N, CA, C and O atoms as a GROMACS GRO file, in nm:
protein
  504
    1MET      N    1  -2.953  -4.072   2.661
    1MET     CA    2  -2.861  -3.964   2.698
    1MET      C    3  -2.904  -3.786   2.637
    1MET      O    4  -2.891  -3.744   2.522
    2ASN      N    5  -2.932  -3.744   2.703
    2ASN     CA    6  -2.960  -3.573   2.694
    2ASN      C    7  -2.832  -3.463   2.762
    2ASN      O    8  -2.806  -3.415   2.873
    3MET      N    9  -2.747  -3.458   2.565
    3MET     CA   10  -2.703  -3.352   2.579
    3MET      C   11  -2.685  -3.237   2.628
    3MET      O   12  -2.587  -3.194   2.688
    4HIS      N   13  -2.874  -3.133   2.573
    4HIS     CA   14  -2.854  -3.033   2.536
    4HIS      C   15  -2.975  -2.962   2.712
    4HIS      O   16  -3.079  -2.996   2.768
    5SER      N   17  -2.871  -2.859   2.725
    5SER     CA   18  -2.891  -2.761   2.874
    5SER      C   19  -3.018  -2.698   2.853
    5SER      O   20  -3.064  -2.638   2.951
    6TYR      N   21  -3.108  -2.699   2.711
    6TYR     CA   22  -3.178  -2.529   2.636
    6TYR      C   23  -3.312  -2.578   2.729
    6TYR      O   24  -3.369  -2.493   2.798
    7ARG      N   25  -3.346  -2.681   2.727
    7ARG     CA   26  -3.439  -2.842   2.774
    7ARG      C   27  -3.593  -2.739   2.745
    7ARG      O   28  -3.677  -2.770   2.660
    8GLY      N   29  -3.608  -2.569   2.869
    8GLY     CA   30  -3.739  -2.532   2.852
    8GLY      C   31  -3.724  -2.420   2.704
    8GLY      O   32  -3.829  -2.368   2.666
    9LYS      N   33  -3.630  -2.398   2.649
    9LYS     CA   34  -3.646  -2.279   2.532
    9LYS      C   35  -3.689  -2.397   2.431
    9LYS      O   36  -3.774  -2.356   2.352
   10HIS      N   37  -3.655  -2.535   2.410
   10HIS     CA   38  -3.671  -2.558   2.302
   10HIS      C   39  -3.738  -2.701   2.266
   10HIS      O   40  -3.771  -2.739   2.379
   11THR      N   41  -3.764  -2.767   2.208
   11THR     CA   42  -3.822  -2.920   2.184
   11THR      C   43  -3.693  -2.996   2.091
   11THR      O   44  -3.604  -2.958   2.015
   12GLU      N   45  -3.735  -3.108   2.140
   12GLU     CA   46  -3.663  -3.245   2.132
   12GLU      C   47  -3.645  -3.247   2.002
   12GLU      O   48  -3.546  -3.261   1.930
   13ASP      N   49  -3.767  -3.230   1.982
   13ASP     CA   50  -3.768  -3.211   1.765
   13ASP      C   51  -3.678  -3.157   1.723
   13ASP      O   52  -3.597  -3.203   1.643
   14GLU      N   53  -3.678  -3.018   1.786
   14GLU     CA   54  -3.566  -2.915   1.683
   14GLU      C   55  -3.450  -2.992   1.734
   14GLU      O   56  -3.375  -3.063   1.667
   15PHE      N   57  -3.444  -2.970   1.859
   15PHE     CA   58  -3.263  -3.034   1.883
   15PHE      C   59  -3.284  -3.155   1.820
   15PHE      O   60  -3.208  -3.128   1.726
   16GLN      N   61  -3.329  -3.280   1.790
   16GLN     CA   62  -3.301  -3.409   1.644
   16GLN      C   63  -3.329  -3.307   1.504
   16GLN      O   64  -3.432  -3.372   1.481
   17ASN      N   65  -3.329  -3.251   1.442
   17ASN     CA   66  -3.334  -3.154   1.330
   17ASN      C   67  -3.251  -3.093   1.324
   17ASN      O   68  -3.226  -3.039   1.216
   18VAL      N   69  -3.178  -3.074   1.423
   18VAL     CA   70  -3.054  -2.966   1.446
   18VAL      C   71  -2.915  -3.039   1.429
   18VAL      O   72  -2.823  -3.016   1.352
   19ASP      N   73  -2.934  -3.158   1.553
   19ASP     CA   74  -2.880  -3.267   1.474
   19ASP      C   75  -2.867  -3.368   1.360
   19ASP      O   76  -2.764  -3.394   1.298
   20GLN      N   77  -2.970  -3.413   1.345
   20GLN     CA   78  -2.974  -3.441   1.198
   20GLN      C   79  -2.905  -3.378   1.071
   20GLN      O   80  -2.818  -3.418   0.994
   21LEU      N   81  -2.989  -3.251   1.084
   21LEU     CA   82  -2.801  -3.164   0.966
   21LEU      C   83  -2.759  -3.157   0.989
   21LEU      O   84  -2.716  -3.052   0.943
   22LEU      N   85  -2.659  -3.212   1.091
   22LEU     CA   86  -2.508  -3.192   1.108
   22LEU      C   87  -2.422  -3.302   1.065
   22LEU      O   88  -2.311  -3.290   1.015
   23LYS      N   89  -2.498  -3.434   1.097
   23LYS     CA   90  -2.494  -3.501   1.062
   23LYS      C   91  -2.435  -3.529   0.901
   23LYS      O   92  -2.318  -3.546   0.867
   24GLU      N   93  -2.606  -3.525   0.784
   24GLU     CA   94  -2.506  -3.463   0.693
   24GLU      C   95  -2.447  -3.450   0.649
   24GLU      O   96  -2.399  -3.518   0.558
   25ILE      N   97  -2.400  -3.290   0.720
   25ILE     CA   98  -2.328  -3.217   0.607
   25ILE      C   99  -2.166  -3.262   0.633
   25ILE      O  100  -2.064  -3.251   0.564
   26LEU      N  101  -2.193  -3.320   0.768
   26LEU     CA  102  -2.062  -3.399   0.768
   26LEU      C  103  -2.087  -3.545   0.684
   26LEU      O  104  -2.001  -3.628   0.714
   27GLU      N  105  -2.151  -3.575   0.622
   27GLU     CA  106  -2.109  -3.712   0.558
   27GLU      C  107  -2.116  -3.699   0.396
   27GLU      O  108  -2.086  -3.774   0.303
   28ASP      N  109  -2.173  -3.561   0.410
   28ASP     CA  110  -2.088  -3.546   0.234
   28ASP      C  111  -2.007  -3.490   0.237
   28ASP      O  112  -1.989  -3.382   0.291
   29ASP      N  113  -1.921  -3.572   0.160
   29ASP     CA  114  -1.772  -3.547   0.100
   29ASP      C  115  -1.814  -3.398   0.010
   29ASP      O  116  -1.893  -3.342  -0.066
   30PHE      N  117  -1.685  -3.387   0.092
   30PHE     CA  118  -1.592  -3.271   0.119
   30PHE      C  119  -1.435  -3.226   0.064
   30PHE      O  120  -1.330  -3.280   0.097
   31GLU      N  121  -1.453  -3.101  -0.038
   31GLU     CA  122  -1.457  -3.023  -0.245
   31GLU      C  123  -1.369  -2.928  -0.201
   31GLU      O  124  -1.417  -2.823  -0.157
   32LEU      N  125  -1.274  -2.940  -0.203
   32LEU     CA  126  -1.233  -2.769  -0.212
   32LEU      C  127  -1.145  -2.710  -0.396
   32LEU      O  128  -1.023  -2.726  -0.412
   33ASN      N  129  -1.240  -2.644  -0.516
   33ASN     CA  130  -1.196  -2.668  -0.591
   33ASN      C  131  -1.094  -2.529  -0.562
   33ASN      O  132  -1.143  -2.418  -0.540
   34ILE      N  133  -0.912  -2.561  -0.569
   34ILE     CA  134  -0.773  -2.412  -0.560
   34ILE      C  135  -0.828  -2.435  -0.729
   34ILE      O  136  -0.890  -2.530  -0.778
   35PRO      N  137  -0.773  -2.293  -0.798
   35PRO     CA  138  -0.816  -2.283  -0.960
   35PRO      C  139  -0.646  -2.300  -1.012
   35PRO      O  140  -0.568  -2.231  -0.947
   36VAL      N  141  -0.589  -2.378  -1.112
   36VAL     CA  142  -0.479  -2.415  -1.192
   36VAL      C  143  -0.372  -2.292  -1.140
   36VAL      O  144  -0.252  -2.302  -1.112
   37ASP      N  145  -0.437  -2.203  -1.138
   37ASP     CA  146  -0.313  -2.052  -1.190
   37ASP      C  147  -0.429  -1.930  -1.050
   37ASP      O  148  -0.494  -1.827  -1.065
   38PHE      N  149  -0.385  -2.063  -0.872
   38PHE     CA  150  -0.409  -1.965  -0.823
   38PHE      C  151  -0.240  -1.855  -0.773
   38PHE      O  152  -0.219  -1.735  -0.752
   39ALA      N  153  -0.111  -2.052  -0.773
   39ALA     CA  154   0.024  -1.950  -0.733
   39ALA      C  155   0.016  -1.827  -0.811
   39ALA      O  156   0.017  -1.717  -0.755
   40ASP      N  157   0.010  -1.838  -0.914
   40ASP     CA  158   0.057  -1.786  -1.034
   40ASP      C  159   0.022  -1.619  -0.990
   40ASP      O  160   0.096  -1.522  -0.971
   41ASN      N  161  -0.164  -1.639  -0.982
   41ASN     CA  162  -0.181  -1.537  -0.935
   41ASN      C  163  -0.092  -1.425  -0.763
   41ASN      O  164  -0.051  -1.310  -0.745
   42VAL      N  165  -0.104  -1.546  -0.686
   42VAL     CA  166  -0.062  -1.484  -0.558
   42VAL      C  167   0.037  -1.477  -0.555
   42VAL      O  168   0.075  -1.498  -0.440
   43VAL      N  169   0.176  -1.444  -0.671
   43VAL     CA  170   0.310  -1.408  -0.698
   43VAL      C  171   0.309  -1.320  -0.712
   43VAL      O  172   0.355  -1.241  -0.630
   44GLU      N  173   0.245  -1.277  -0.847
   44GLU     CA  174   0.188  -1.169  -0.919
   44GLU      C  175   0.135  -1.126  -0.873
   44GLU      O  176   0.049  -1.164  -0.953
   45LYS      N  177   0.061  -1.047  -0.780
   45LYS     CA  178  -0.044  -0.994  -0.647
   45LYS      C  179   0.152  -0.937  -0.571
   45LYS      O  180   0.204  -0.828  -0.594
   46VAL      N  181   0.182  -0.989  -0.530
   46VAL     CA  182   0.298  -1.009  -0.405
   46VAL      C  183   0.440  -0.929  -0.476
   46VAL      O  184   0.529  -0.870  -0.414
   47GLU      N  185   0.432  -0.946  -0.592
   47GLU     CA  186   0.497  -0.882  -0.705
   47GLU      C  187   0.455  -0.702  -0.701
   47GLU      O  188   0.522  -0.609  -0.656
   48LYS      N  189   0.321  -0.701  -0.765
   48LYS     CA  190   0.271  -0.606  -0.762
   48LYS      C  191   0.304  -0.484  -0.596
   48LYS      O  192   0.364  -0.384  -0.558
   49ARG      N  193   0.218  -0.588  -0.557
   49ARG     CA  194   0.304  -0.450  -0.430
   49ARG      C  195   0.441  -0.438  -0.428
   49ARG      O  196   0.502  -0.338  -0.465
   50LYS      N  197   0.501  -0.563  -0.374
   50LYS     CA  198   0.612  -0.554  -0.335
   50LYS      C  199   0.671  -0.353  -0.453
   50LYS      O  200   0.733  -0.260  -0.403
   51SER      N  201   0.608  -0.360  -0.633
   51SER     CA  202   0.658  -0.313  -0.716
   51SER      C  203   0.657  -0.151  -0.652
   51SER      O  204   0.738  -0.058  -0.651
   52ILE      N  205   0.488  -0.176  -0.590
   52ILE     CA  206   0.450  -0.052  -0.576
   52ILE      C  207   0.526   0.025  -0.423
   52ILE      O  208   0.560   0.143  -0.432
   53ARG      N  209   0.547  -0.055  -0.284
   53ARG     CA  210   0.563   0.003  -0.228
   53ARG      C  211   0.804   0.057  -0.272
   53ARG      O  212   0.854   0.153  -0.213
   54GLU      N  213   0.878  -0.015  -0.356
   54GLU     CA  214   0.993   0.013  -0.393
   54GLU      C  215   0.954   0.109  -0.476
   54GLU      O  216   1.034   0.195  -0.511
   55ALA      N  217   0.838   0.109  -0.515
   55ALA     CA  218   0.854   0.308  -0.619
   55ALA      C  219   0.846   0.404  -0.489
   55ALA      O  220   0.945   0.469  -0.456
   56LEU      N  221   0.741   0.410  -0.426
   56LEU     CA  222   0.729   0.553  -0.287
   56LEU      C  223   0.887   0.442  -0.202
   56LEU      O  224   0.905   0.330  -0.250
   57LEU      N  225   0.923   0.459  -0.158
   57LEU     CA  226   0.999   0.421  -0.107
   57LEU      C  227   1.166   0.511  -0.216
   57LEU      O  228   1.262   0.564  -0.160
   58ARG      N  229   1.149   0.502  -0.336
   58ARG     CA  230   1.267   0.536  -0.421
   58ARG      C  231   1.205   0.634  -0.459
   58ARG      O  232   1.255   0.654  -0.569
   59HIS      N  233   1.093   0.748  -0.436
   59HIS     CA  234   1.057   0.853  -0.385
   59HIS      C  235   1.055   0.960  -0.271
   59HIS      O  236   1.083   1.074  -0.233
   60LEU      N  237   0.994   0.825  -0.244
   60LEU     CA  238   1.103   0.922  -0.032
   60LEU      C  239   1.205   0.963  -0.054
   60LEU      O  240   1.212   1.086  -0.062
   61MET      N  241   1.359   0.864  -0.078
   61MET     CA  242   1.497   0.905  -0.160
   61MET      C  243   1.530   0.956  -0.188
   61MET      O  244   1.642   1.005  -0.174
   62MET      N  245   1.412   0.985  -0.269
   62MET     CA  246   1.465   1.119  -0.421
   62MET      C  247   1.405   1.285  -0.300
   62MET      O  248   1.490   1.354  -0.244
   63THR      N  249   1.334   1.298  -0.293
   63THR     CA  250   1.262   1.390  -0.225
   63THR      C  251   1.356   1.380  -0.118
   63THR      O  252   1.467   1.412  -0.160
   64LEU      N  253   1.357   1.352  -0.004
   64LEU     CA  254   1.445   1.375   0.080
   64LEU      C  255   1.572   1.412   0.033
   64LEU      O  256   1.626   1.506   0.091
   65GLY      N  257   1.628   1.360  -0.057
   65GLY     CA  258   1.798   1.329  -0.118
   65GLY      C  259   1.801   1.444  -0.140
   65GLY      O  260   1.890   1.520  -0.103
   66LEU      N  261   1.666   1.483  -0.229
   66LEU     CA  262   1.646   1.670  -0.268
   66LEU      C  263   1.683   1.826  -0.136
   66LEU      O  264   1.745   1.932  -0.141
   67PHE      N  265   1.593   1.745  -0.025
   67PHE     CA  266   1.558   1.859   0.057
   67PHE      C  267   1.747   1.822   0.162
   67PHE      O  268   1.791   1.910   0.235
   68VAL      N  269   1.797   1.733   0.149
   68VAL     CA  270   1.964   1.763   0.214
   68VAL      C  271   2.038   1.793   0.108
   68VAL      O  272   2.072   1.905   0.148
   69ILE      N  273   2.089   1.783   0.009
   69ILE     CA  274   2.149   1.871  -0.046
   69ILE      C  275   2.144   2.041  -0.099
   69ILE      O  276   2.230   2.123  -0.131
   70MET      N  277   1.953   2.043  -0.086
   70MET     CA  278   1.952   2.231  -0.052
   70MET      C  279   1.977   2.276   0.117
   70MET      O  280   2.008   2.390   0.150
   71ALA      N  281   1.958   2.154   0.223
   71ALA     CA  282   2.012   2.225   0.346
   71ALA      C  283   2.111   2.215   0.333
   71ALA      O  284   2.169   2.270   0.427
   72PHE      N  285   2.220   2.145   0.222
   72PHE     CA  286   2.398   2.126   0.286
   72PHE      C  287   2.429   2.212   0.212
   72PHE      O  288   2.513   2.292   0.255
   73THR      N  289   2.357   2.240   0.026
   73THR     CA  290   2.399   2.382  -0.042
   73THR      C  291   2.389   2.489   0.092
   73THR      O  292   2.490   2.521   0.154
   74VAL      N  293   2.301   2.521   0.116
   74VAL     CA  294   2.281   2.688   0.265
   74VAL      C  295   2.385   2.657   0.356
   74VAL      O  296   2.462   2.744   0.397
   75ALA      N  297   2.391   2.515   0.397
   75ALA     CA  298   2.515   2.559   0.483
   75ALA      C  299   2.640   2.627   0.472
   75ALA      O  300   2.686   2.730   0.521
   76PHE      N  301   2.694   2.511   0.368
   76PHE     CA  302   2.803   2.475   0.298
   76PHE      C  303   2.834   2.657   0.305
   76PHE      O  304   2.906   2.700   0.396
   77LEU      N  305   2.773   2.752   0.202
   77LEU     CA  306   2.757   2.908   0.136
   77LEU      C  307   2.765   2.995   0.295
   77LEU      O  308   2.845   3.087   0.314
   78PHE      N  309   2.681   2.953   0.387
   78PHE     CA  310   2.732   3.016   0.537
   78PHE      C  311   2.834   3.002   0.588
   78PHE      O  312   2.910   3.061   0.665
   79TYR      N  313   2.825   2.903   0.527
   79TYR     CA  314   3.027   2.798   0.606
   79TYR      C  315   3.128   2.900   0.563
   79TYR      O  316   3.236   2.918   0.621
   80PHE      N  317   3.093   2.953   0.476
   80PHE     CA  318   3.166   2.986   0.446
   80PHE      C  319   3.186   3.187   0.365
   80PHE      O  320   3.265   3.243   0.288
   81GLU      N  321   3.053   3.229   0.449
   81GLU     CA  322   3.005   3.369   0.527
   81GLU      C  323   3.004   3.425   0.300
   81GLU      O  324   3.037   3.535   0.257
   82LEU      N  325   2.974   3.351   0.248
   82LEU     CA  326   2.942   3.406   0.093
   82LEU      C  327   2.813   3.542   0.175
   82LEU      O  328   2.750   3.568   0.278
   83LYS      N  329   2.849   3.603  -0.006
   83LYS     CA  330   2.701   3.741   0.015
   83LYS      C  331   2.647   3.651  -0.069
   83LYS      O  332   2.606   3.728  -0.157
   84GLU      N  333   2.619   3.549  -0.103
   84GLU     CA  334   2.557   3.451  -0.148
   84GLU      C  335   2.410   3.422  -0.151
   84GLU      O  336   2.298   3.440  -0.200
   85ALA      N  337   2.512   3.348  -0.041
   85ALA     CA  338   2.385   3.284   0.053
   85ALA      C  339   2.276   3.437   0.198
   85ALA      O  340   2.201   3.444   0.295
   86SER      N  341   2.307   3.470   0.159
   86SER     CA  342   2.158   3.542   0.174
   86SER      C  343   2.107   3.554   0.078
   86SER      O  344   1.996   3.504   0.058
   87ILE      N  345   2.174   3.625  -0.013
   87ILE     CA  346   2.061   3.635  -0.175
   87ILE      C  347   2.017   3.513  -0.193
   87ILE      O  348   1.896   3.509  -0.215
   88LEU      N  349   2.078   3.403  -0.192
   88LEU     CA  350   1.938   3.228  -0.216
   88LEU      C  351   1.865   3.188  -0.105
   88LEU      O  352   1.783   3.097  -0.117
   89LEU      N  353   1.893   3.274   0.063
   89LEU     CA  354   1.835   3.221   0.166
   89LEU      C  355   1.720   3.326   0.132
   89LEU      O  356   1.604   3.286   0.126
   90ASP      N  357   1.765   3.519   0.099
   90ASP     CA  358   1.602   3.530   0.016
   90ASP      C  359   1.511   3.506  -0.044
   90ASP      O  360   1.392   3.535  -0.027
   91PHE      N  361   1.584   3.429  -0.146
   91PHE     CA  362   1.516   3.493  -0.342
   91PHE      C  363   1.418   3.330  -0.215
   91PHE      O  364   1.300   3.334  -0.247
   92VAL      N  365   1.438   3.213  -0.101
   92VAL     CA  366   1.429   3.122  -0.109
   92VAL      C  367   1.265   3.156   0.016
   92VAL      O  368   1.151   3.113  -0.003
   93THR      N  369   1.303   3.224   0.107
   93THR     CA  370   1.221   3.293   0.191
   93THR      C  371   1.145   3.388   0.059
   93THR      O  372   1.040   3.415   0.117
   94GLN      N  373   1.137   3.427  -0.023
   94GLN     CA  374   1.031   3.511  -0.036
   94GLN      C  375   0.919   3.441  -0.180
   94GLN      O  376   0.826   3.489  -0.244
   95PHE      N  377   0.986   3.319  -0.180
   95PHE     CA  378   0.936   3.239  -0.361
   95PHE      C  379   0.839   3.182  -0.243
   95PHE      O  380   0.727   3.233  -0.235
   96LYS      N  381   0.881   3.058  -0.134
   96LYS     CA  382   0.901   2.970  -0.089
   96LYS      C  383   0.790   2.927  -0.116
   96LYS      O  384   0.798   2.806  -0.135
   97TYR      N  385   0.665   2.973  -0.131
   97TYR     CA  386   0.523   2.839  -0.194
   97TYR      C  387   0.531   2.846  -0.287
   97TYR      O  388   0.470   2.751  -0.336
   98PRO      N  389   0.600   2.948  -0.410
   98PRO     CA  390   0.594   2.852  -0.544
   98PRO      C  391   0.677   2.751  -0.545
   98PRO      O  392   0.656   2.643  -0.601
   99ILE      N  393   0.803   2.789  -0.467
   99ILE     CA  394   0.942   2.640  -0.452
   99ILE      C  395   0.846   2.524  -0.380
   99ILE      O  396   0.866   2.402  -0.392
  100ALA      N  397   0.734   2.589  -0.300
  100ALA     CA  398   0.761   2.427  -0.261
  100ALA      C  399   0.649   2.352  -0.360
  100ALA      O  400   0.628   2.231  -0.349
  101PHE      N  401   0.593   2.418  -0.438
  101PHE     CA  402   0.462   2.418  -0.525
  101PHE      C  403   0.510   2.317  -0.643
  101PHE      O  404   0.453   2.217  -0.686
  102VAL      N  405   0.675   2.395  -0.693
  102VAL     CA  406   0.611   2.292  -0.749
  102VAL      C  407   0.738   2.162  -0.755
  102VAL      O  408   0.758   2.094  -0.855
  103LEU      N  409   0.806   2.150  -0.643
  103LEU     CA  410   0.867   2.084  -0.626
  103LEU      C  411   0.758   1.952  -0.546
  103LEU      O  412   0.798   1.848  -0.494
  104PHE      N  413   0.605   2.002  -0.559
  104PHE     CA  414   0.523   1.901  -0.471
  104PHE      C  415   0.411   1.822  -0.612
  104PHE      O  416   0.336   1.727  -0.635
  105ILE      N  417   0.477   1.957  -0.678
  105ILE     CA  418   0.409   1.949  -0.854
  105ILE      C  419   0.492   1.805  -0.922
  105ILE      O  420   0.432   1.716  -0.982
  106ILE      N  421   0.599   1.805  -0.905
  106ILE     CA  422   0.688   1.712  -0.991
  106ILE      C  423   0.718   1.583  -0.932
  106ILE      O  424   0.742   1.485  -1.002
  107THR      N  425   0.718   1.579  -0.770
  107THR     CA  426   0.722   1.490  -0.657
  107THR      C  427   0.564   1.376  -0.756
  107THR      O  428   0.578   1.282  -0.835
  108ALA      N  429   0.492   1.411  -0.728
  108ALA     CA  430   0.330   1.414  -0.823
  108ALA      C  431   0.284   1.390  -0.882
  108ALA      O  432   0.174   1.336  -0.881
  109ILE      N  433   0.381   1.437  -0.999
  109ILE     CA  434   0.392   1.444  -1.127
  109ILE      C  435   0.478   1.217  -1.129
  109ILE      O  436   0.421   1.122  -1.182
  110GLN      N  437   0.560   1.214  -1.083
  110GLN     CA  438   0.665   1.139  -1.078
  110GLN      C  439   0.620   0.984  -1.001
  110GLN      O  440   0.685   0.881  -0.983
  111LEU      N  441   0.499   1.019  -0.972
  111LEU     CA  442   0.453   0.931  -0.814
  111LEU      C  443   0.366   0.944  -0.907
  111LEU      O  444   0.429   1.027  -0.973
  112ALA      N  445   0.228   0.921  -0.991
  112ALA     CA  446   0.172   0.935  -1.081
  112ALA      C  447   0.222   0.834  -1.168
  112ALA      O  448   0.183   0.718  -1.165
  113ASP      N  449   0.346   0.896  -1.280
  113ASP     CA  450   0.390   0.825  -1.326
  113ASP      C  451   0.376   0.707  -1.283
  113ASP      O  452   0.272   0.641  -1.293
  114SER      N  453   0.491   0.666  -1.224
  114SER     CA  454   0.601   0.514  -1.155
  114SER      C  455   0.328   0.475  -1.148
  114SER      O  456   0.281   0.387  -1.220
  115PHE      N  457   0.271   0.524  -1.093
  115PHE     CA  458   0.218   0.414  -1.099
  115PHE      C  459   0.136   0.348  -1.208
  115PHE      O  460   0.112   0.229  -1.229
  116LEU      N  461   0.096   0.471  -1.277
  116LEU     CA  462  -0.016   0.488  -1.424
  116LEU      C  463   0.136   0.350  -1.522
  116LEU      O  464   0.087   0.267  -1.599
  117LEU      N  465   0.277   0.347  -1.505
  117LEU     CA  466   0.350   0.252  -1.604
  117LEU      C  467   0.370   0.094  -1.510
  117LEU      O  468   0.452   0.004  -1.526
  118SER      N  469   0.238   0.112  -1.388
  118SER     CA  470   0.300  -0.013  -1.413
  118SER      C  471   0.112  -0.062  -1.447
  118SER      O  472   0.055  -0.134  -1.529
  119ARG      N  473   0.080   0.004  -1.356
  119ARG     CA  474  -0.113   0.055  -1.437
  119ARG      C  475  -0.060  -0.041  -1.616
  119ARG      O  476  -0.123  -0.147  -1.619
  120THR      N  477   0.020  -0.027  -1.734
  120THR     CA  478   0.011  -0.062  -1.833
  120THR      C  479   0.062  -0.149  -1.781
  120THR      O  480  -0.007  -0.249  -1.803
  121LYS      N  481   0.140  -0.172  -1.725
  121LYS     CA  482   0.283  -0.255  -1.766
  121LYS      C  483   0.171  -0.408  -1.769
  121LYS      O  484   0.190  -0.497  -1.852
  122ASP      N  485   0.000  -0.422  -1.614
  122ASP     CA  486  -0.007  -0.509  -1.581
  122ASP      C  487  -0.136  -0.512  -1.737
  122ASP      O  488  -0.208  -0.605  -1.776
  123GLN      N  489  -0.116  -0.351  -1.798
  123GLN     CA  490  -0.305  -0.383  -1.870
  123GLN      C  491  -0.181  -0.559  -2.010
  123GLN      O  492  -0.207  -0.673  -2.046
  124LEU      N  493  -0.063  -0.459  -2.029
  124LEU     CA  494  -0.033  -0.546  -2.191
  124LEU      C  495   0.039  -0.650  -2.156
  124LEU      O  496   0.106  -0.708  -2.242
  125GLY      N  497   0.038  -0.711  -1.958
  125GLY     CA  498   0.021  -0.825  -1.930
  125GLY      C  499  -0.098  -0.947  -1.982
  125GLY      O  500  -0.072  -1.062  -2.017
  126GLU      N  501  -0.257  -0.868  -1.974
  126GLU     CA  502  -0.298  -0.960  -2.035
  126GLU      C  503  -0.311  -1.015  -2.115
  126GLU      O  504  -0.378  -1.118  -2.109
   0.00000   0.00000   0.00000
């Protein structure tokens, strides 16, 4: 019984060689080696990713909270029509780029600190 439809392209010896090779591979004992600390390594990686996500979320919420507090402060001052509101708004618009740069640097330093701190904890744990 010939199960091969590529008779014109390959010889019967080639198919027998492939069949023999498949039989040898299937007859060999299949062995799977899992390291003893595999589960510990997986848990460690999951916890590390989880802590990084939590740190990013914490910093994002802190930054958004800062902007919300500033917005409510300006809205509160304008609501009561205080002259300080226009002074504050003029100051912010005049120095908007340095203020944005300082806020960006503070956020970047905090992010770098949390990532470096997590790496240091990992290195101390090893």
